[in-house]
Phi, psi and omega in degrees: 000151178260140178284118180270320184201151174207122185206151173252359179275126188292315180298317179296320177299318177299318177299319182296312182291327177294317182291326183282319188244293181190159180307134183218145182245123183253135179236100186291156174203101175096234186309133179216066179279338175125186182232142173224129183237121173246147184215144171220142181249145173223091187062227182281359180245159181228152176244126178240147171235109183249123177252115182248087182278057182201162174247131180201159167256153184209150172237132185234147176285166179305137178288150179259007179216163173278123181242110179259140181240153172226110183281121176266332176199162181084194178223149178222129175241130181231152175221131175197149182047041177073010178254127180251122187230142181234133184229142175237182182308136176092349182271152178237153187197159167268127186294314179188149173294150186301332187270355190252131165290165187212162170231157182211154172237121187241133175233104173044059189261144172238118191220142174258129185241142177243120187249124185230146174294128181295345175282344186296320184302326180291349178276341182240359178203160179259144170287163173295135183297145175202187181296319183250136177285121181239151178287165174290127180221159179273136185250356181217173190244338181249158180302151178285342180201165174297322179296317175300318179299314181292326175296318176299312182299316181293323178293315178298315178302317180298318180292320178293312192273338184245305183289316175299334182271353180280126181307123174081349186291313183297330179280352181269115185307313185290330175292315179300318183292318181296317181294323180300309184292328174297314179296317178298314179298322177295323177294320179293330176280343186261320187248143177304141184204176181260019175290140181269127185271322187260141175296145176275179180295324178292321177302316179295322176293324182283346184279056188261168175304327178296320174297317178300317180297316179297321183293313180296320179299316179296318181295315183297326183272346183233019184297335180281358182249172178275102180240139179252170176303322179298325179289317179298315180299317183292325181288334177267358177062040179219178176281167174301318180295326180290319182290324174301315183295319179300315179295318179295319185290319187255338181238354184052046175210192180237161179300324180289325175295318180296317177301314177304315183294318179297319181290324178292326176299319177294320177299317179296322177300317178291325178293320180292318185263352185272184179272120184302330181283327181265315187271068177287168180299319181296313179301315180292325180301313184283328182277331183254025167070020174287344173072304179244126186294337185294317174301320181293321179295319180292320181295321180298314184294318185289323188273331186251339184076008182237120179282162178297321181297321177293321178300317181294312185294323184293335180288343176266002182249127184304318185286347180230080182287162181300326182291324178297316182296316180295324175295324179294317177299316185294317183292323181292319179295314179300318184293331185265350187276130175231010184266150176230162177082158182281355183279356182239166171280182183298329180202157181298322180298321177296321176300317180294324182289341186269027171280119193266135179273336182286133179298333180289328180274351187279084189302338181293351175305327177239344185285333181264359181049058180280070188254084183292146173057038175300147180291162181285000000 
């Protein structure tokens, strides 16, 4: 993370917080060691580390973003929309809904904040149907369970400590977009909201083979772009729930898994036909939307029997030219492939090997809409 500001002046601290989040008024009381703000961006979301070495009361205007906190030390008390909430070390929380002004009391707090565009939840889930079309919104401030709280913390930690640290990952648009949707889906699974979890009667009617065909066609044609569940559903002219049900009913998979498989298929084609010196597994993973190089590396090894290191070393040996290696990979893939159609990977074994251990690549985090205790 980059240090954005560090000050012991109270007025300067107030200006920094106002410029970063929304206008805020600070009333000090006692301890005044200062403020330190660190920030890192990953596409449309941001990770902040705020050290508030001071005690103060504050009133803030409505926030323009969803701001989730994880308190590492100190104490924070917040009030908004008639709800009074108290947090200690280890707790996570939604600071306030975007439409609500808030007040807070802070005592020597160190907090990690995750900042998300409030429009993002509607890209991964549908709201409950009603007379007026409303966006997906959060209806509560604390996690629905201890398990959900730990899942949120581990997902944020993974993105901060691994993805942000990966060379080139944060600058790759599709990596950032996939990470953002993962985090939004985790937020929807963690905090109460108005997303509908179960398909309606209309959704069940709409989950037809025709819907599946429109959805898979759209994915096949746009896999190289940043596409969300909402985009797939819009292309199929149905709700997100209906397109999820169509994939489960007819393919026994999810839209995100299907998209991932298509992208990995494209990545394998590039590995087979590309330059072994330039088109490494890591480079192809980031450029061809595999997001995390480990699944691509495992998939490449399982389908071709040739590791990336062997591919690189063979290009420097006269008797094993790079063209021979690529031909060998292609012939092995071809000989093992029994799948047809663009909906599948090159072979069933490759599909089995692509069960991903990374939480970033585990597409079911948002494809299955696992939103427990969603608000009404």
